C-alpha positions as CSV (number, residue, x, y, z in Angstrom):
1,M,6.3,354.1,53.3
2,K,10.0,353.5,53.2
3,G,12.5,355.5,55.2
4,I,16.0,356.7,54.3
5,I,18.7,358.0,56.6
6,L,21.4,359.9,54.8
7,A,24.5,359.5,56.8
8,G,26.9,360.9,54.2
9,G,28.8,364.1,53.9
10,S,32.4,364.8,54.6
11,G,31.8,366.2,58.1
12,S,34.7,368.6,57.6
13,R,33.3,371.0,60.3
14,L,33.8,368.2,62.9
15,Y,37.4,367.4,62.0
16,P,39.4,365.7,63.5
17,I,36.5,363.5,64.8
18,T,35.5,362.6,61.3
19,K,39.0,361.5,60.4
20,V,38.2,358.4,62.4
21,Y,34.5,357.8,61.9
22,S,31.3,359.2,60.4
23,K,29.9,362.2,62.2
24,Q,26.6,360.3,62.6
25,L,28.4,358.0,64.9
26,A,29.5,360.8,67.2
27,I,28.0,360.5,70.7
28,I,25.0,362.6,71.8
29,Y,25.0,362.1,75.6
30,D,24.8,358.3,75.8
31,K,24.1,357.0,72.3
32,P,25.3,357.5,68.7
33,L,23.8,360.5,66.9
34,I,22.2,358.2,64.3
35,Y,19.9,356.8,67.0
36,Y,18.0,360.1,67.0
37,P,16.9,360.3,63.3
38,L,16.3,356.5,63.4
39,S,14.0,356.9,66.3
40,V,11.9,359.5,64.4
41,L,11.3,357.1,61.5
42,M,10.4,354.3,64.0
43,L,8.0,356.5,65.9
44,G,6.4,357.2,62.5
45,G,5.8,353.5,62.1
46,I,8.4,353.1,59.4
47,K,10.1,349.7,59.5
48,D,11.9,349.4,56.1
49,I,14.9,351.7,56.4
50,L,17.9,352.3,54.2
51,I,21.1,353.8,55.6
52,I,23.2,355.6,53.0
53,C,26.8,356.3,54.0
54,D,30.4,356.3,52.7
55,E,32.5,353.3,52.0
56,D,34.6,353.7,55.1
57,S,31.6,353.8,57.5
58,I,29.3,351.1,56.1
59,H,30.8,348.3,58.2
60,L,30.4,350.3,61.3
61,Y,26.6,350.9,60.7
62,Q,26.2,347.2,59.9
63,K,28.0,346.3,63.1
64,L,25.7,348.7,65.0
65,F,22.4,347.6,63.5
66,N,23.0,344.5,61.5
67,S,19.7,343.7,59.6
68,G,17.6,345.5,62.2
69,K,15.7,342.2,62.9
70,H,16.2,342.5,66.6
71,L,14.3,345.7,66.5
72,G,11.6,344.4,64.2
73,L,13.1,346.5,61.4
74,N,14.4,345.7,57.9
75,I,17.6,347.8,57.6
76,S,19.6,347.8,54.4
77,Y,22.7,349.8,53.4
78,E,24.0,351.6,50.3
79,I,27.2,353.6,49.7
80,Q,27.3,357.2,48.5
81,K,30.7,357.4,46.8
82,A,31.0,361.2,47.3
83,P,29.0,364.0,48.9
84,N,27.1,364.6,45.8
85,G,24.0,366.1,47.5
86,I,21.0,365.1,49.5
87,A,18.8,364.5,46.4
88,E,21.2,361.7,45.2
89,A,19.8,359.6,48.0
90,F,16.7,358.9,45.8
91,I,18.8,357.7,42.9
92,I,21.0,355.5,45.1
93,G,17.8,354.2,46.9
94,E,15.7,353.7,43.8
95,N,15.6,349.9,44.1
96,F,15.0,350.1,47.8
97,I,12.1,352.6,47.4
98,G,10.5,350.5,44.6
99,N,6.9,351.7,44.1
100,D,6.5,353.2,47.6
101,H,6.5,356.6,49.0
102,V,9.6,357.6,51.0
103,S,10.6,359.7,54.0
104,L,14.1,361.0,54.1
105,I,15.8,362.2,57.3
106,L,19.4,363.6,57.5
107,G,21.5,361.6,59.9
108,D,22.7,364.7,61.8
109,N,19.2,366.1,62.4
110,I,17.4,365.6,65.7
111,F,13.8,366.3,66.4
112,Y,12.5,366.2,70.0
113,G,9.0,366.9,71.3
114,K,5.5,366.3,70.0
115,L,5.9,364.8,66.5
116,D,2.3,365.0,65.4
117,F,3.4,367.3,62.5
118,F,5.3,364.3,61.1
119,Y,2.7,361.6,61.8
120,E,0.0,363.7,60.0
121,A,2.2,364.3,57.0
122,L,2.9,360.6,56.6
123,K,-0.8,360.2,55.8
124,Q,-0.4,362.3,52.7
125,K,-1.1,360.2,49.6
126,N,0.3,362.4,46.8
127,G,3.0,365.0,46.3
128,A,5.6,366.1,48.8
129,T,5.6,367.5,52.4
130,I,8.4,369.4,53.9
131,F,8.6,371.4,57.1
132,A,9.4,374.9,58.2
133,Y,11.1,375.8,61.5
134,Q,11.7,379.3,62.8
135,V,15.3,380.0,63.4
136,S,17.5,383.0,64.2
137,D,20.0,382.3,61.4
138,P,18.0,381.3,58.3
139,E,20.9,382.2,56.0
140,R,22.5,378.8,56.9
141,Y,19.6,376.8,55.5
142,G,17.0,376.5,52.8
143,V,14.5,379.2,53.5
144,V,10.7,379.1,52.8
145,E,8.8,382.3,51.9
146,F,5.1,382.3,52.6
147,D,2.3,384.6,51.2
148,D,-0.2,386.4,53.4
149,N,-2.4,383.2,53.4
150,G,0.4,381.0,54.7
151,K,1.1,379.3,51.4
152,A,4.7,378.6,50.4
153,I,5.6,380.6,47.3
154,S,9.4,380.3,47.2
155,I,12.4,378.3,48.6
156,E,15.9,379.5,48.5
157,E,19.1,377.6,49.4
158,K,21.2,379.6,51.9
159,P,20.2,383.1,50.7
160,K,22.3,386.1,51.6
161,F,19.0,388.0,52.3
162,P,16.4,385.5,53.6
163,K,12.8,386.3,52.9
164,S,11.7,384.7,56.1
165,N,13.0,383.1,59.3
166,Y,11.6,379.7,58.4
167,A,14.3,377.2,57.6
168,V,13.7,373.8,56.0
169,P,14.9,371.1,58.4
170,G,16.3,367.8,57.2
171,L,13.1,365.8,57.2
172,Y,11.1,365.2,54.0
173,I,8.3,363.1,52.7
174,Y,7.8,362.4,49.0
175,D,5.6,360.3,46.7
176,N,7.3,357.9,44.2
177,Q,7.7,360.6,41.7
178,V,10.8,361.9,43.6
179,I,13.0,359.2,42.0
180,E,12.4,360.6,38.5
181,I,12.6,364.2,39.7
182,A,16.0,363.5,41.2
183,K,17.3,361.8,38.1
184,E,16.5,364.9,36.0
185,L,18.3,367.3,38.3
186,K,21.5,369.1,37.2
187,P,24.3,369.7,39.7
188,S,24.3,373.1,41.4
189,K,27.2,375.5,41.5
190,R,28.4,373.5,44.5
191,G,28.4,370.4,42.3
192,E,25.6,368.8,44.2
193,L,22.1,367.5,43.5
194,E,20.2,369.9,45.7
195,I,17.2,368.9,47.8
196,T,15.9,372.4,47.4
197,D,15.6,371.8,43.6
198,V,13.5,368.7,44.3
199,N,11.2,370.8,46.5
200,L,11.1,373.6,43.9
201,T,10.0,371.1,41.3
202,Y,7.1,369.9,43.5
203,L,6.3,373.6,44.3
204,K,6.1,374.4,40.6
205,M,3.7,371.4,40.1
206,D,1.6,372.7,43.0
207,K,2.3,369.4,44.8
208,L,4.3,370.7,47.7
209,K,2.9,371.1,51.2
210,V,4.9,373.0,53.8
211,K,3.9,372.5,57.4
212,K,5.2,374.9,60.1
213,I,6.6,373.3,63.2
214,G,5.5,375.0,66.4
215,R,7.3,376.0,69.5
216,G,6.8,372.7,71.2
217,V,9.4,370.9,69.1
218,A,13.2,371.2,69.2
219,W,15.1,370.8,66.0
220,L,18.8,370.4,66.5
221,D,21.2,370.4,63.6
222,T,24.4,368.8,64.9
223,G,26.9,369.8,62.3
224,T,29.5,371.6,64.5
225,P,31.4,370.7,67.7
226,E,29.4,373.4,69.5
227,A,26.1,371.9,68.3
228,L,27.1,368.4,69.4
229,L,28.0,369.7,72.9
230,K,24.7,371.6,73.2
231,A,22.7,368.6,72.1
232,S,24.5,366.3,74.6
233,N,23.8,368.8,77.4
234,F,20.2,369.2,76.3
235,F,19.4,365.5,76.3
236,G,21.5,364.9,79.4
237,V,19.4,367.3,81.4
238,I,16.1,365.9,80.0
239,E,17.0,362.2,80.7
240,D,18.4,363.0,84.2
241,R,15.3,365.1,85.1
242,Q,12.7,362.6,83.8
243,G,14.5,359.3,84.2
244,L,13.3,358.5,80.7
245,K,15.6,358.0,77.7
246,V,15.3,359.9,74.4
247,A,15.8,358.0,71.2
248,C,16.0,354.6,72.9
249,I,15.4,352.5,69.8
250,E,14.9,349.2,71.7
251,E,12.2,350.8,73.9
252,I,10.5,352.3,70.9
253,A,10.5,349.0,69.1
254,F,8.8,347.3,72.1
255,Y,6.2,350.0,72.6
256,K,5.4,350.3,68.9
257,G,4.8,346.5,68.8
258,F,7.6,345.9,66.3
259,I,8.9,343.2,68.7
260,S,7.2,341.0,71.2
261,K,7.8,341.0,75.0
262,D,9.9,337.8,74.6
263,D,11.9,339.4,71.9
264,F,12.5,342.4,74.1
265,K,13.6,340.2,77.0
266,N,16.0,338.3,74.7
267,L,17.3,341.6,73.3
268,I,18.0,342.9,76.9
269,N,19.8,339.6,77.8
270,E,22.2,340.0,75.0
271,L,23.3,343.5,76.2
272,P,26.4,343.9,78.4
273,K,26.0,345.2,81.9
274,S,25.5,348.9,81.7
275,T,23.2,351.7,82.7
276,Y,21.5,351.4,79.3
277,R,20.7,347.7,80.0
278,D,19.5,348.8,83.5
279,Y,17.1,351.2,81.9
280,L,15.6,348.7,79.5
281,E,15.1,346.2,82.4
282,K,13.3,349.0,84.2
283,V,11.0,349.5,81.1
284,L,10.3,345.7,81.0
285,N,9.6,345.6,84.8
286,E,7.2,348.5,84.6
287,F,5.4,346.9,81.7
288,D,4.8,343.8,83.9
289,V,3.3,345.8,86.7
């Protein structure tokens, strides 16, 4: 299984922040936003990861993560020349995906809580798996309609009159067929290759699974200044209350066995003096107890 983080888009709703840098580099409490989707892929055991971004931002992501070797990852980078739609990620990432399956996560989507729904879906051998999350404003998203047996029967992109309150969050799992499906798509009225059209293609082939995400999981879409603030406050409260960090990629790499204890020590020693380093030293000391 390969992983893709799509960190593209113009980020116009976050102007003037995005005049300087990509919105996925905006700070959520004490770390860049992109740490959160990266942590989801890592927790799923995915180590080969492609970051797709615009030309102005690629050097910033390379500076932030380099090759990912220090985390036991293999991170590569590609440029999306224009915001041509989520589905273009599979065309850009064709060589990276190769003959594997792929999980795509949007760089501004955050998932917090028990991620068993994702871990189970990663075991799927064929077809596609997407997720459905109940929201109060479904008209802002792709919306899934279910029949009386809980089977998905339609998906609409930002409908004026949603047929349910279940939105499709920015986390998807596909078999290798997604590359050819993406290549055959025609741009929508927005001029984009829509991920909804990919999902509809799988639905028509009866190869789409839609798993509902329960109440125990928070899905945060951080596309506006208000959403960024709410997310920062949310994770600030959690980390302060528990004394545990969320989306701490170094800690995840260590506990997932991506890196050894010695690698973890060396990683910590290379960090500047900071509360972040103090936390990682605490993790290491508790492991030794």
